[in-house]
C-alpha positions as CSV (number, residue, x, y, z in Angstrom):
1,M,-8.5,-10.6,16.6
2,Q,-11.7,-8.7,16.2
3,S,-14.7,-10.6,14.9
4,N,-15.2,-8.1,12.0
5,K,-11.6,-8.6,10.7
6,V,-11.7,-9.0,6.9
7,S,-10.7,-12.4,5.8
8,I,-9.8,-14.1,2.5
9,P,-13.3,-15.8,2.4
10,D,-14.8,-12.3,2.8
11,I,-12.8,-11.1,-0.2
12,F,-13.7,-14.1,-2.3
13,K,-17.4,-13.6,-1.3
14,K,-17.3,-10.1,-2.7
15,K,-15.9,-11.3,-6.0
16,A,-18.6,-14.0,-6.2
17,N,-21.3,-11.4,-5.4
18,G,-20.0,-8.8,-7.8
19,Q,-19.2,-6.4,-4.9
20,P,-16.1,-4.2,-5.6
21,I,-13.1,-4.8,-3.3
22,T,-11.3,-1.8,-1.9
23,M,-7.6,-1.6,-1.3
24,L,-5.3,1.3,-0.3
25,T,-1.7,1.6,0.7
26,A,-0.7,2.8,4.1
27,Y,2.8,3.1,5.6
28,D,2.3,4.3,9.2
29,F,0.1,4.2,12.3
30,P,-2.0,7.3,11.7
31,G,-2.5,6.4,8.0
32,A,-3.5,2.9,8.8
33,K,-6.0,4.1,11.5
34,L,-7.7,6.4,8.9
35,V,-7.8,3.8,6.2
36,D,-9.2,1.2,8.6
37,E,-11.8,3.6,10.0
38,A,-12.9,4.4,6.4
39,G,-13.9,0.7,6.0
40,I,-11.3,-0.2,3.3
41,D,-11.1,-4.0,2.8
42,I,-7.4,-4.4,2.3
43,I,-4.4,-2.3,3.3
44,L,-1.2,-2.9,1.3
45,V,2.1,-1.8,2.9
46,G,3.6,-1.3,-0.5
47,D,7.2,-1.2,-1.6
48,S,6.1,2.2,-3.0
49,L,7.2,3.2,0.5
50,A,10.6,3.6,-1.1
51,M,9.5,6.5,-3.3
52,V,6.5,7.9,-1.5
53,V,7.9,8.0,2.1
54,L,11.6,7.5,1.9
55,G,12.3,9.7,-1.2
56,H,14.1,7.1,-3.4
57,K,13.9,7.1,-7.1
58,S,12.5,3.6,-7.4
59,T,11.0,0.9,-5.3
60,V,14.1,-1.4,-5.5
61,M,15.9,0.7,-2.8
62,V,13.7,-0.3,0.1
63,T,15.0,-3.0,2.4
64,M,13.4,-5.8,4.3
65,D,14.0,-4.1,7.7
66,E,12.4,-0.9,6.4
67,M,9.4,-2.8,5.1
68,L,9.0,-4.7,8.4
69,H,9.3,-1.4,10.4
70,H,6.5,0.2,8.5
71,C,4.4,-3.0,8.5
72,R,4.5,-3.1,12.3
73,A,3.3,0.5,12.5
74,V,0.4,-0.3,10.1
75,S,-0.6,-3.4,12.0
76,R,-0.8,-1.4,15.2
77,G,-3.1,1.1,13.5
78,A,-5.5,-1.3,11.7
79,N,-7.8,-3.7,13.4
80,R,-10.3,-4.6,10.7
81,A,-8.6,-4.5,7.3
82,F,-6.8,-7.4,5.7
83,L,-3.1,-6.5,5.8
84,V,-0.7,-7.3,3.0
85,G,3.1,-6.8,3.1
86,D,4.9,-6.1,-0.1
87,M,8.1,-8.2,-0.4
88,P,10.9,-6.0,-1.5
89,F,13.4,-6.5,-4.3
90,L,15.7,-9.5,-3.8
91,S,13.8,-10.8,-0.8
92,Y,12.3,-13.6,-2.9
93,Q,14.0,-13.7,-6.3
94,A,17.3,-15.2,-5.5
95,D,16.6,-18.2,-3.2
96,I,13.4,-20.1,-2.4
97,N,14.4,-20.7,1.2
98,D,15.0,-17.0,1.6
99,A,11.7,-16.3,0.0
100,V,9.8,-18.4,2.5
101,Y,11.8,-17.1,5.5
102,N,11.3,-13.4,4.5
103,A,7.6,-14.0,3.8
104,G,7.3,-15.6,7.3
105,R,8.9,-12.5,8.8
106,F,6.0,-10.3,7.5
107,I,3.5,-12.6,9.3
108,K,5.4,-13.4,12.5
109,E,7.3,-10.1,13.1
110,A,5.1,-7.5,11.4
111,G,1.5,-8.7,11.9
112,M,0.6,-9.0,8.2
113,D,-2.0,-11.4,6.9
114,A,-0.4,-12.0,3.5
115,V,2.5,-11.0,1.3
116,K,2.6,-9.7,-2.2
117,L,5.3,-10.4,-4.8
118,E,5.8,-9.5,-8.5
119,G,6.2,-11.7,-11.5
120,G,4.7,-14.6,-13.5
121,K,5.8,-18.1,-14.3
122,E,9.4,-17.4,-13.2
123,R,8.0,-16.9,-9.6
124,I,6.0,-20.2,-9.5
125,P,8.6,-22.0,-7.2
126,A,8.6,-19.1,-4.7
127,I,4.8,-18.8,-4.8
128,Q,4.3,-22.5,-4.2
129,A,6.8,-22.6,-1.4
130,I,5.4,-19.6,0.4
131,S,1.9,-20.9,0.0
132,D,2.9,-24.4,1.2
133,A,4.2,-22.7,4.3
134,G,0.7,-21.5,5.0
135,I,1.2,-17.9,4.0
136,P,-1.3,-16.3,1.5
137,V,0.4,-14.9,-1.6
138,I,-0.9,-12.0,-3.7
139,G,0.5,-11.9,-7.2
140,H,1.3,-8.8,-9.3
141,L,1.4,-8.6,-13.1
142,G,1.5,-6.0,-15.8
143,L,3.7,-3.1,-14.8
144,T,5.9,-4.6,-12.1
145,P,7.8,-1.6,-10.6
146,Q,10.7,-3.8,-9.4
147,S,11.3,-4.7,-13.0
148,A,10.4,-1.3,-14.5
149,T,13.9,-0.8,-16.1
150,K,13.5,-4.2,-17.9
151,L,10.0,-3.3,-19.0
152,G,11.1,0.1,-20.5
153,G,9.9,2.3,-17.7
154,Y,6.6,3.1,-16.0
155,R,4.3,2.6,-19.0
156,L,1.3,0.6,-20.2
157,Q,1.9,-3.1,-20.6
158,A,0.4,-5.9,-22.7
159,K,-0.7,-3.7,-25.5
160,S,-0.3,-6.2,-28.3
161,A,-2.3,-9.4,-28.8
162,E,0.9,-11.5,-28.2
163,S,1.9,-9.7,-25.0
164,A,-1.7,-9.8,-23.7
165,N,-1.8,-13.5,-24.2
166,I,1.5,-13.9,-22.3
167,L,0.1,-11.9,-19.4
168,L,-3.0,-14.1,-19.4
169,E,-0.9,-17.3,-19.3
170,N,1.1,-15.9,-16.4
171,A,-2.1,-15.1,-14.6
172,F,-3.4,-18.6,-14.9
173,A,0.0,-20.0,-13.9
174,I,0.4,-18.0,-10.7
175,E,-3.2,-18.8,-9.7
176,E,-2.5,-22.5,-10.1
177,A,0.7,-22.1,-8.1
178,G,-1.3,-20.8,-5.1
179,C,-1.9,-17.1,-5.4
180,T,-5.0,-16.0,-3.5
181,M,-5.3,-12.6,-5.3
182,L,-3.8,-10.8,-8.2
183,V,-2.9,-7.1,-8.7
184,L,-3.0,-6.0,-12.3
185,E,-1.1,-2.7,-12.9
186,M,-1.1,-0.6,-16.1
187,V,-2.8,-3.0,-18.5
188,P,-5.6,-2.3,-21.0
189,A,-9.0,-2.3,-19.4
190,Q,-10.4,-4.9,-21.8
191,L,-7.6,-7.4,-20.9
192,A,-8.0,-6.8,-17.2
193,D,-11.8,-7.4,-17.5
194,F,-11.2,-10.6,-19.5
195,I,-8.6,-11.9,-17.0
196,S,-10.8,-11.0,-14.0
197,D,-13.7,-13.0,-15.5
198,K,-11.5,-16.1,-16.3
199,L,-9.7,-16.3,-12.9
200,S,-11.3,-17.8,-9.8
201,I,-9.2,-15.5,-7.6
202,P,-10.0,-11.8,-7.1
203,T,-8.2,-9.2,-9.1
204,I,-7.2,-5.8,-7.9
205,G,-6.5,-3.1,-10.5
206,I,-4.4,0.0,-10.6
207,G,-4.5,1.6,-14.0
208,A,-6.4,-1.5,-15.3
209,G,-9.9,-0.2,-15.7
210,A,-13.2,-0.9,-14.0
211,G,-13.4,-4.6,-14.9
212,C,-11.2,-5.8,-12.1
213,N,-12.8,-7.1,-8.9
214,G,-11.3,-4.3,-6.9
215,Q,-9.2,-1.2,-7.0
216,V,-6.0,0.0,-5.3
217,L,-4.4,3.4,-5.1
218,V,-1.4,4.9,-3.2
219,Y,-2.6,6.7,-0.1
220,H,-0.5,9.9,-0.7
221,D,-1.4,10.0,-4.4
222,M,-5.2,9.8,-4.0
223,L,-5.1,12.4,-1.2
224,G,-3.3,14.8,-3.5
225,M,-0.2,15.1,-1.4
226,N,2.2,15.0,-4.4
227,N,1.1,17.5,-7.1
228,E,4.1,16.4,-9.3
229,F,2.6,12.9,-9.8
230,Q,-0.4,12.8,-12.1
231,P,-0.7,9.6,-14.1
232,K,-3.8,9.1,-16.2
233,F,-5.2,6.4,-13.9
234,L,-5.0,8.6,-10.7
235,K,-8.0,10.4,-9.3
236,T,-7.3,12.6,-6.4
237,F,-10.0,12.7,-3.7
238,A,-8.5,15.6,-1.7
239,S,-6.0,18.5,-2.2
240,Q,-3.7,17.9,0.8
241,H,-0.6,19.3,-0.9
242,Q,-2.1,22.7,-1.2
243,D,-4.1,22.6,2.0
244,T,-1.0,21.5,4.0
245,L,1.3,24.0,2.4
246,T,-1.2,26.8,3.2
247,A,-1.4,25.7,6.8
248,L,2.4,25.5,7.1
249,K,2.8,29.0,5.7
250,K,0.1,30.3,8.0
251,Y,1.9,28.8,11.0
252,R,5.2,30.4,10.0
253,E,3.5,33.8,9.5
254,E,1.7,33.7,12.8
255,V,4.8,32.8,14.7
256,E,6.7,35.5,13.0
257,N,4.1,38.2,13.6
258,G,3.4,37.2,17.2
259,G,-0.1,35.9,16.5
260,Y,0.8,32.4,17.8
261,P,0.8,31.4,20.6
262,S,-2.0,33.6,21.9
263,P,-3.1,33.6,25.5
264,E,-5.7,30.9,24.7
265,H,-2.9,28.6,23.7
266,S,-0.8,29.3,26.7
267,F,-0.6,28.2,30.4
268,F,-0.3,30.6,33.3
269,M,0.5,30.5,37.1
270,T,-1.9,32.3,39.3
271,D,-0.8,35.9,40.0
272,K,-0.2,34.9,43.7
273,E,2.1,32.1,42.8
274,F,4.0,34.1,40.2
275,A,4.4,36.9,42.8
276,A,5.8,34.4,45.2
277,F,8.2,33.1,42.6
278,L,9.4,36.7,41.9
279,A,9.9,37.2,45.6
280,L,12.2,34.2,45.7
281,Q,14.4,35.9,43.1
282,K,15.3,38.8,45.5
């Protein structure tokens, strides 16, 4: 392990010092290398893999084997960032022993440093058991995509005083159960700011305003690879959909019109060797 590898104490130190924590998703070796090279603190191999990379309609479709496959690729590409594997649907909800075993696979087989799971008080037994096994756990409250149908879809959560108070109670509960960080997704900025101030663990926001201790976005979304997905919280930092599409069309056109490959992109025998080759054909 490299000496500059980001650790949990490093992340807590940033919270204590008021330094923003950076997190991005990655799903493969080249993406992880780029995110790592950019100096991002935390890489999340999110179950968003299901939708962003595998083309499913929701996150619940991704399997443990698929998550582990992509986590292994990310762990080979990133040497510095703190790595978090997202536990997929039904890998921790049904049985505590399964939850610990599956969490352990992310660490032992896939090179992750921690796991993330969704839910509040109902997940306390799983959080405690995984934490007791020596595995850091990141919580996830607000919009929890694995439960999006139950929550009424992908929309803002905790808008009322009562629901905001329930979210706060869940945040305290999972912190006490052993979570080392908390992702807050699609919750009002004032609430996220309040929770971030009250908790001792770092909070990472997505659609939760600037008051969280850190921010996370999906790699493909922030690079502008999907021009059909434009939620309010998303800022695109590149235009890769259009740039890539333009490049692909240019490639097709140059192949079709004979512009590629040109002599500078080709290999040649010497005239003497080619003449000798032709002589062998007689």
